[in-house]
C-alpha angles and dihedrals in degrees: 000000000000121000122229116243114251116251112255110251111236115210118218114245114269115230122204120195110198109204103198116214130216105192140135109264097189112230091005105092123189093016123159119212142173143176114221129213115198123195131220092032105260128237117247090261093050092046090052090050091052093047091051088057091050091050093046087061095049101264120135129180112261103202095197092056097032086226139112106248131194109197096193108033125167122221092262098044093102092050091047091051092049091048092050092050091047091048088052089058102261126133105234127198129171132222139164121034096358113203117241094248089059094041089056091053093048094053 
């Protein structure tokens, strides 16, 4: 008796909305920040993978602001982050105070 192969589970695409922030960060001047929304809600493994991408591009969670903040961004940091998330298979959209490097790509 031969067993039938299991169907390969297809995961639904994960969409990340990056809501860019334009706030005063006190002594941190020139900071770049965002709050992400991920849907569907990611597993712990997927969430860790996403956070590793954020960190790789200089963003760290700021608990007081509930935002990911990069204290020393370059002009192309937002575009590089978006490209890395897209390359990892996520669907990325932008909202809020969208940085110029992203606005140029969206046009």
